[in-house]
Residue frames as qw, qx, qy, qz and C-alpha x, y, z in Angstrom:
[[0.742, 0.306, -0.499, 0.326, -9.90, 3.88, -28.13],
 [0.617, -0.778, 0.097, -0.061, -8.44, 3.32, -24.82],
 [0.570, 0.562, -0.452, 0.393, -4.58, 3.70, -24.32],
 [0.791, -0.599, -0.046, 0.111, -2.37, 2.77, -21.50],
 [0.255, 0.798, -0.464, 0.287, 0.90, 4.34, -20.46],
 [0.879, -0.463, 0.057, 0.097, 3.28, 2.04, -18.64],
 [0.225, 0.776, -0.574, 0.133, 7.12, 1.75, -17.97],
 [0.884, -0.036, -0.463, 0.052, 8.88, -1.49, -17.39],
 [0.671, -0.732, 0.022, 0.117, 10.54, -2.09, -14.00],
 [0.178, 0.811, -0.532, 0.166, 14.12, -0.91, -13.42],
 [0.773, 0.087, -0.582, 0.237, 16.72, -3.46, -12.44],
 [0.168, 0.246, -0.523, 0.799, 17.13, -1.27, -9.40],
 [0.496, -0.529, -0.403, -0.559, 13.49, -1.74, -8.37],
 [0.698, -0.419, -0.516, 0.266, 14.45, -3.19, -4.90],
 [0.384, -0.102, -0.262, 0.879, 16.00, 0.13, -3.96],
 [0.137, -0.644, -0.453, -0.601, 12.69, 1.99, -4.40],
 [0.172, -0.399, 0.300, -0.849, 11.46, 4.57, -1.81],
 [0.468, -0.393, -0.791, 0.019, 9.70, 3.25, 1.35],
 [0.220, -0.508, 0.153, -0.819, 7.67, 5.21, 3.87],
 [0.715, -0.375, 0.225, -0.545, 5.41, 2.91, 5.94],
 [0.990, 0.023, -0.126, -0.053, 6.86, -0.55, 5.15],
 [0.509, -0.632, 0.541, 0.222, 10.03, -2.27, 6.19],
 [0.439, 0.598, -0.571, -0.350, 12.37, -3.19, 3.44],
 [0.814, -0.105, 0.570, -0.040, 12.16, -6.92, 2.38],
 [0.317, -0.264, 0.700, 0.582, 13.84, -8.66, -0.52],
 [0.647, 0.569, 0.118, -0.494, 12.32, -8.02, -3.96],
 [0.673, 0.007, 0.668, 0.318, 12.76, -10.50, -6.76],
 [0.119, 0.506, -0.286, -0.805, 13.57, -8.47, -9.97],
 [0.087, 0.029, -0.882, -0.463, 12.89, -11.46, -12.41],
 [0.010, 0.507, 0.842, -0.185, 9.52, -12.17, -10.70],
 [0.100, 0.642, 0.217, -0.728, 8.63, -8.45, -10.84],
 [0.106, 0.339, -0.581, -0.732, 9.31, -8.44, -14.56],
 [0.120, -0.178, -0.929, -0.302, 7.03, -11.40, -15.16],
 [0.000, 0.601, 0.667, -0.441, 4.33, -9.92, -12.90],
 [0.123, 0.567, -0.065, -0.812, 4.49, -6.64, -14.79],
 [0.151, 0.128, -0.747, -0.634, 4.18, -8.40, -18.18],
 [0.074, -0.428, -0.900, 0.031, 1.13, -10.39, -16.83],
 [0.036, 0.611, 0.451, -0.649, -0.36, -7.11, -15.70],
 [0.167, 0.468, -0.322, -0.806, 0.08, -5.31, -19.02],
 [0.059, -0.022, -0.900, -0.430, -1.22, -8.37, -20.93],
 [0.120, 0.560, 0.755, -0.319, -4.65, -8.06, -19.08],
 [0.176, 0.680, 0.108, -0.704, -5.02, -4.74, -20.76],
 [0.094, 0.312, -0.739, -0.589, -4.00, -6.01, -24.16],
 [0.010, 0.246, 0.968, 0.050, -6.48, -8.79, -23.76],
 [0.095, 0.706, 0.599, -0.366, -9.24, -6.25, -23.14],
 [0.458, 0.727, 0.390, 0.331, -8.38, -4.14, -26.22],
 [0.202, -0.928, 0.083, 0.303, -6.12, -1.40, -24.75],
 [0.654, 0.650, -0.137, 0.363, -3.33, 0.04, -26.75],
 [0.698, -0.626, -0.034, 0.345, -0.26, -0.08, -24.68],
 [0.371, 0.851, -0.174, 0.329, 2.23, 2.74, -24.93],
 [0.823, -0.339, -0.197, 0.411, 5.59, 2.15, -23.23],
 [0.057, -0.981, 0.184, -0.033, 7.32, 5.20, -21.80],
 [0.607, 0.540, -0.524, 0.256, 11.01, 4.93, -22.34],
 [0.805, -0.330, -0.398, 0.290, 12.87, 2.93, -19.70],
 [0.082, -0.843, 0.306, -0.434, 14.38, 4.88, -16.79],
 [0.863, -0.103, -0.462, 0.174, 16.53, 2.18, -15.36],
 [0.341, 0.237, -0.459, 0.785, 18.40, 4.71, -13.05],
 [0.422, -0.303, 0.201, -0.830, 15.17, 5.41, -11.34],
 [0.009, -0.008, 0.977, -0.211, 14.22, 2.54, -9.00],
 [0.312, 0.424, 0.682, -0.507, 10.46, 3.66, -8.80],
 [0.158, 0.283, -0.443, -0.836, 10.06, 4.46, -12.44],
 [0.125, -0.223, -0.923, -0.288, 7.69, 1.57, -13.00],
 [0.014, -0.598, -0.669, 0.441, 5.13, 3.41, -10.74],
 [0.260, 0.258, 0.413, 0.834, 4.22, 5.57, -13.60],
 [0.169, -0.773, -0.579, -0.197, 0.89, 6.72, -12.27],
 [0.440, -0.685, -0.231, 0.532, 2.83, 9.17, -9.92],
 [0.362, -0.211, 0.311, 0.853, 4.15, 11.13, -12.79],
 [0.196, -0.051, -0.398, -0.895, 1.06, 12.03, -14.82],
 [0.277, 0.388, 0.767, -0.430, -2.81, 12.16, -14.16],
 [0.029, 0.239, 0.675, 0.698, -5.43, 12.24, -16.89],
 [0.243, 0.465, 0.523, -0.672, -8.47, 14.45, -16.62],
 [0.633, 0.686, 0.215, -0.288, -10.51, 13.85, -19.75],
 [0.779, 0.536, 0.042, 0.323, -8.24, 14.71, -22.69],
 [0.062, 0.880, -0.303, 0.360, -5.93, 16.77, -20.49],
 [0.833, -0.084, -0.407, 0.366, -2.81, 15.34, -18.89],
 [0.282, -0.921, 0.188, -0.192, -1.28, 16.95, -15.71],
 [0.678, 0.333, -0.514, 0.406, 2.37, 16.30, -15.36],
 [0.639, -0.739, -0.213, 0.021, 3.04, 15.97, -11.58],
 [0.230, 0.721, -0.490, 0.433, 5.97, 17.02, -9.51],
 [0.796, -0.294, -0.525, 0.065, 6.82, 14.04, -7.24],
 [0.461, -0.852, 0.103, -0.223, 7.38, 14.73, -3.59],
 [0.817, -0.394, 0.266, 0.326, 10.43, 12.44, -3.42],
 [0.048, 0.811, -0.407, -0.417, 13.54, 14.16, -4.97],
 [0.441, -0.229, 0.833, 0.243, 14.65, 10.73, -6.26],
 [0.474, 0.451, 0.747, 0.114, 11.68, 10.57, -8.67],
 [0.228, 0.800, 0.053, -0.552, 11.73, 14.00, -10.31],
 [0.106, -0.452, 0.705, 0.536, 14.04, 12.62, -13.03],
 [0.372, 0.281, 0.882, 0.068, 11.17, 10.46, -14.23],
 [0.306, 0.719, 0.304, -0.545, 9.13, 13.43, -15.42],
 [0.177, 0.628, -0.422, -0.629, 11.00, 14.17, -18.66],
 [0.053, 0.064, -0.923, -0.376, 10.46, 10.73, -20.28],
 [0.190, 0.530, 0.793, -0.230, 6.89, 10.83, -19.32],
 [0.212, 0.726, 0.004, -0.654, 6.59, 14.36, -20.98],
 [0.070, 0.389, -0.710, -0.582, 8.22, 12.94, -24.06],
 [0.128, 0.245, 0.957, 0.083, 5.78, 9.98, -24.19],
 [0.228, 0.684, 0.532, -0.444, 2.83, 12.51, -23.96],
 [0.182, 0.655, -0.320, -0.660, 4.25, 14.60, -26.82],
 [0.024, -0.160, 0.897, 0.411, 4.75, 11.51, -29.02],
 [0.089, 0.386, 0.918, -0.025, 1.24, 10.46, -28.34],
 [0.047, -0.409, -0.361, -0.837, -0.21, 13.91, -29.03],
 [0.404, -0.687, -0.595, 0.102, -1.75, 14.33, -25.57],
 [0.039, 0.748, -0.068, 0.660, -1.96, 17.88, -24.39],
 [0.686, -0.372, -0.499, 0.377, -0.58, 18.52, -20.94],
 [0.109, -0.858, 0.177, -0.469, 0.05, 21.09, -18.19],
 [0.674, 0.091, -0.612, 0.404, 2.43, 20.80, -15.23],
 [0.584, -0.786, -0.177, 0.094, 2.65, 21.24, -11.47],
 [0.418, 0.685, -0.266, 0.534, 5.46, 23.74, -10.66],
 [0.514, -0.133, -0.505, 0.680, 7.80, 24.23, -7.68],
 [0.069, -0.341, 0.862, -0.369, 7.20, 24.62, -4.77],
 [0.838, -0.020, 0.078, -0.540, 4.06, 22.49, -5.42],
 [0.014, -0.243, 0.968, 0.067, 4.45, 18.64, -5.13],
 [0.792, 0.134, 0.154, -0.575, 1.87, 16.04, -6.34],
 [0.167, -0.177, 0.958, 0.155, 2.12, 12.38, -6.74],
 [0.522, -0.065, -0.531, -0.664, -0.54, 10.83, -9.05],
 [0.431, -0.201, -0.867, 0.150, -1.15, 8.11, -6.35],
 [0.074, -0.290, -0.558, 0.774, -2.67, 10.81, -4.28],
 [0.385, 0.179, -0.165, -0.890, -5.42, 11.69, -6.82],
 [0.223, 0.313, 0.919, -0.091, -8.85, 9.76, -6.83],
 [0.261, 0.038, -0.350, -0.899, -11.25, 10.58, -9.50],
 [0.164, 0.376, 0.894, -0.179, -14.99, 9.77, -8.84],
 [0.293, 0.818, 0.492, 0.043, -17.27, 11.16, -11.48],
 [0.314, 0.763, -0.012, 0.564, -16.38, 14.82, -11.75],
 [0.534, -0.826, 0.135, -0.117, -15.05, 14.88, -8.04],
 [0.662, 0.461, -0.460, 0.371, -11.33, 14.80, -7.49],
 [0.682, -0.731, 0.029, 0.017, -10.01, 13.77, -4.04],
 [0.498, 0.642, -0.422, 0.402, -6.37, 14.77, -3.43],
 [0.799, -0.482, -0.265, 0.243, -4.58, 13.25, -0.53],
 [0.009, 0.890, -0.342, 0.301, -2.30, 15.72, 1.41],
 [0.970, -0.164, -0.073, 0.162, 0.58, 13.42, 2.23],
 [0.545, -0.586, 0.317, 0.509, 4.43, 13.43, 2.64],
 [0.476, 0.132, 0.595, 0.634, 4.51, 13.33, -1.25],
 [0.124, 0.588, 0.491, 0.631, 1.81, 15.92, -2.14],
 [0.245, -0.250, -0.395, 0.850, 1.58, 19.32, -0.50],
 [0.181, 0.732, 0.482, -0.446, -1.01, 22.10, -0.13],
 [0.099, 0.629, -0.294, -0.713, 0.64, 24.15, -2.89],
 [0.020, 0.058, -0.887, -0.457, 0.37, 21.17, -5.37],
 [0.128, 0.515, 0.833, -0.160, -3.25, 20.81, -4.34],
 [0.127, 0.741, 0.200, -0.628, -3.98, 24.47, -4.91],
 [0.063, 0.421, -0.597, -0.680, -2.33, 24.37, -8.40],
 [0.044, 0.192, 0.940, 0.279, -4.39, 21.31, -9.36],
 [0.097, 0.629, 0.647, -0.420, -7.53, 23.00, -8.10],
 [0.124, 0.690, -0.054, -0.711, -6.91, 26.09, -10.06],
 [0.031, 0.234, -0.783, -0.575, -6.27, 24.01, -13.26],
 [0.041, -0.241, -0.956, -0.161, -9.38, 21.81, -12.86],
 [0.166, 0.529, 0.614, -0.562, -12.21, 23.97, -11.39],
 [0.348, 0.481, -0.180, -0.784, -12.64, 26.10, -14.63],
 [0.287, 0.200, -0.823, -0.447, -12.98, 22.72, -16.40],
 [0.700, -0.240, -0.261, -0.620, -15.85, 21.66, -14.24],
 [0.655, -0.051, -0.705, 0.266, -14.12, 19.42, -11.66],
 [0.533, -0.779, 0.074, -0.321, -14.72, 19.66, -7.91],
 [0.633, 0.320, -0.570, 0.415, -11.39, 19.20, -6.15],
 [0.659, -0.696, -0.021, -0.283, -11.34, 18.22, -2.50],
 [0.228, 0.575, -0.704, 0.348, -8.37, 17.79, -0.15],
 [0.901, -0.335, -0.231, -0.148, -8.14, 14.69, 2.09],
 [0.248, -0.717, 0.624, -0.186, -5.68, 14.28, 4.99],
 [0.953, 0.120, -0.276, -0.015, -3.76, 11.01, 4.71],
 [0.191, -0.746, 0.593, -0.235, -1.38, 9.82, 7.47],
 [0.816, -0.218, 0.507, -0.172, -1.71, 5.95, 7.57],
 [0.822, 0.277, 0.408, 0.286, -0.47, 5.03, 4.00],
 [0.470, -0.121, 0.337, 0.807, 1.93, 6.40, 1.42],
 [0.045, -0.052, -0.423, -0.903, -0.65, 7.69, -0.94],
 [0.570, 0.076, 0.252, -0.778, -4.44, 8.36, -0.85],
 [0.829, 0.211, -0.318, -0.410, -4.97, 5.42, -3.36],
 [0.268, 0.261, -0.893, 0.250, -2.86, 3.18, -1.16],
 [0.186, 0.088, 0.728, -0.654, -5.95, 3.34, 1.13],
 [0.496, 0.511, 0.534, -0.457, -8.90, 3.89, -1.19],
 [0.041, -0.037, 0.679, 0.732, -10.01, 3.51, -4.80],
 [0.533, 0.256, 0.194, -0.783, -13.47, 3.48, -6.48],
 [0.497, 0.257, 0.826, 0.070, -15.75, 0.86, -8.10],
 [0.155, 0.275, 0.602, 0.734, -17.31, 1.61, -11.56],
 [0.193, -0.745, -0.594, -0.235, -20.50, 2.89, -9.79],
 [0.013, 0.748, -0.125, 0.652, -18.52, 5.46, -7.79],
 [0.775, -0.620, -0.086, -0.085, -18.45, 3.59, -4.48],
 [0.172, 0.718, -0.607, 0.293, -15.19, 4.23, -2.75],
 [0.943, -0.187, -0.274, 0.010, -13.54, 1.14, -1.26],
 [0.189, 0.699, -0.537, 0.433, -11.02, 0.86, 1.47],
 [0.681, -0.196, -0.639, 0.300, -9.56, -1.17, 4.34],
 [0.335, -0.886, -0.214, -0.241, -10.78, 0.84, 7.23],
 [0.672, -0.601, 0.012, 0.433, -7.51, 0.63, 9.41],
 [0.573, 0.049, 0.305, 0.759, -5.80, 2.41, 6.43],
 [0.057, 0.665, 0.401, 0.628, -8.28, 5.19, 5.91],
 [0.180, 0.052, -0.427, 0.885, -8.17, 8.38, 8.06],
 [0.338, 0.278, 0.401, -0.805, -11.72, 9.39, 7.58],
 [0.197, 0.261, 0.884, 0.335, -14.25, 7.35, 5.72],
 [0.193, 0.735, 0.561, -0.327, -16.97, 9.96, 6.05],
 [0.027, -0.520, 0.326, 0.789, -15.30, 12.09, 3.38],
 [0.083, 0.078, -0.776, -0.621, -16.87, 9.93, 0.81],
 [0.646, -0.016, -0.007, -0.763, -20.63, 9.91, 0.01],
 [0.961, -0.003, -0.091, -0.261, -20.53, 6.06, -0.49],
 [0.073, 0.586, -0.796, 0.133, -17.83, 3.92, 1.21],
 [0.952, -0.057, -0.221, -0.203, -17.53, 0.11, 1.21],
 [0.414, -0.659, 0.626, -0.045, -15.10, -1.42, 3.73],
 [0.770, 0.350, -0.528, -0.082, -12.99, -4.26, 2.34],
 [0.884, -0.464, -0.008, -0.052, -11.69, -7.16, 4.43],
 [0.853, -0.131, 0.118, 0.492, -8.06, -7.18, 3.31],
 [0.265, -0.692, 0.185, 0.646, -5.29, -4.59, 2.92],
 [0.209, -0.172, 0.671, 0.690, -4.70, -5.54, -0.76],
 [0.183, 0.600, 0.767, 0.136, -8.37, -5.33, -1.57],
 [0.004, -0.744, -0.246, 0.621, -8.32, -1.53, -1.40],
 [0.053, 0.542, -0.418, -0.727, -7.06, -0.99, -4.99],
 [0.634, 0.405, 0.649, 0.115, -8.96, -1.67, -8.20],
 [0.022, -0.300, 0.426, 0.853, -8.55, -0.46, -11.70],
 [0.580, 0.508, 0.425, -0.474, -11.74, 0.07, -13.60],
 [0.320, -0.046, 0.750, 0.576, -11.50, -1.62, -17.08],
 [0.205, -0.336, -0.575, -0.718, -15.12, -0.98, -18.06],
 [0.516, -0.402, 0.010, -0.757, -18.51, -0.40, -16.47],
 [0.919, -0.247, -0.071, -0.300, -18.56, -4.01, -15.30],
 [0.919, 0.083, -0.216, 0.319, -15.04, -5.15, -14.91],
 [0.251, -0.918, 0.288, -0.104, -12.18, -4.36, -12.45],
 [0.749, 0.339, -0.475, 0.314, -8.60, -5.38, -12.08],
 [0.493, -0.778, 0.257, -0.292, -7.07, -6.03, -8.73],
 [0.046, -0.567, 0.801, -0.187, -4.37, -7.72, -6.77],
 [0.732, -0.060, -0.657, -0.171, -4.50, -11.61, -6.53],
 [0.299, 0.103, -0.740, 0.593, -3.62, -11.05, -2.82],
 [0.293, 0.037, 0.444, -0.846, -7.22, -10.30, -1.66],
 [0.148, -0.159, -0.916, -0.337, -9.50, -13.15, -2.44],
 [0.045, -0.565, -0.755, 0.329, -12.23, -12.17, 0.01],
 [0.099, 0.587, -0.008, -0.803, -12.34, -8.65, -1.41],
 [0.147, 0.180, -0.695, -0.681, -12.56, -10.04, -4.90],
 [0.106, -0.378, -0.918, -0.055, -15.55, -12.11, -3.87],
 [0.041, 0.614, 0.434, -0.659, -17.22, -9.12, -2.27],
 [0.186, 0.456, -0.281, -0.824, -16.94, -7.30, -5.71],
 [0.163, -0.042, -0.892, -0.419, -18.24, -10.34, -7.56],
 [0.047, -0.493, -0.811, 0.311, -21.22, -10.46, -5.18],
 [0.149, 0.612, 0.087, -0.772, -21.93, -6.79, -6.36],
 [0.717, 0.598, 0.343, -0.104, -22.21, -8.14, -9.93],
 [0.120, 0.858, -0.425, -0.261, -18.73, -7.12, -11.09],
 [0.935, 0.241, -0.134, 0.225, -16.29, -9.22, -13.22],
 [0.411, -0.841, 0.344, 0.080, -13.07, -9.40, -11.35],
 [0.819, 0.425, -0.299, 0.244, -9.70, -10.09, -12.88],
 [0.652, -0.723, 0.209, 0.095, -6.95, -10.87, -10.35],
 [0.701, 0.558, -0.314, 0.316, -3.21, -10.56, -11.15],
 [0.796, -0.429, -0.165, 0.394, -0.25, -11.13, -8.91],
 [0.273, 0.830, -0.146, 0.464, 1.77, -8.01, -7.95],
 [0.775, -0.549, -0.200, 0.240, 3.57, -9.20, -4.76],
 [0.634, -0.024, -0.024, 0.773, 6.99, -7.58, -5.69],
 [0.085, 0.485, 0.111, 0.863, 5.42, -4.18, -6.21],
 [0.571, -0.730, -0.243, -0.286, 3.24, -4.42, -3.05],
 [0.757, -0.333, -0.215, 0.519, 6.48, -4.93, -1.13],
 [0.330, 0.019, 0.019, 0.944, 7.42, -1.35, -2.19],
 [0.155, 0.500, 0.459, -0.718, 3.95, 0.13, -1.27],
 [0.204, 0.140, -0.563, -0.789, 2.79, -0.23, -4.91],
 [0.547, 0.314, 0.676, -0.381, -0.69, -1.46, -6.08],
 [0.532, 0.432, 0.656, 0.316, -2.53, -2.06, -9.40],
 [0.236, 0.943, 0.231, -0.032, -3.30, 1.59, -9.93],
 [0.372, -0.786, 0.267, 0.416, 0.33, 2.65, -9.61],
 [0.570, -0.200, 0.638, 0.477, 1.59, 0.72, -12.57],
 [0.306, 0.372, 0.621, 0.618, -0.17, 2.49, -15.41],
 [0.168, 0.404, 0.180, -0.881, -2.00, 5.52, -16.55],
 [0.371, 0.408, 0.819, 0.155, -5.18, 5.07, -18.41],
 [0.085, 0.318, -0.226, -0.917, -6.11, 7.28, -21.30],
 [0.399, 0.476, 0.782, -0.050, -9.76, 7.10, -22.64],
 [0.065, -0.144, 0.337, 0.928, -10.13, 8.96, -25.85]]
């Protein structure tokens, strides 16, 4: 069974944190429709959707990936680097407990956003950013190394999170838009994509990825590699430095 953790957008979404982008108007009603379309893709592919309790006071709460990362059957509760986001953790913790998912947590002074964590096989790349610090990396490494994971730190200066610049295809090939990637040589296999919004894919199964509708050339590139590509519009979340990975946490039992 595959389960999905999501949280519906806050009415205050437009007030979300920004680091590299200029603030532009966000349409909350359109954001809600886009979020529902996004979640429906998973339902149509057999995923069991678990909604974390709404956190309307937290503008960035919809970006639930930043609060928890799954490593096999173990969840790691993060400690977001932005003070404004730390209040999101308790409702995520409660959702894990209701779902019976065991978890550990990153503790102060460590900070770690889930958007800075990219898993490729048993290798975990962790972006060192304004949101995730060396202490957060060290704690994650000490938690995962005994479980057989290899944890590697990656400097990130050009985007908010590591996964704002790179994600991975089902075969483990890391994809990214080169102007947004500090060092492509970190990755054993790297495929450049032609558009900024083509950097992010969610792997639904061995042959299927979900991505933004805003990168048609990248979508065709993935289709040419034999993948089934599902495109969904997420313009309102992209205005806030979000992408398809940010909006959910995937649990494969």
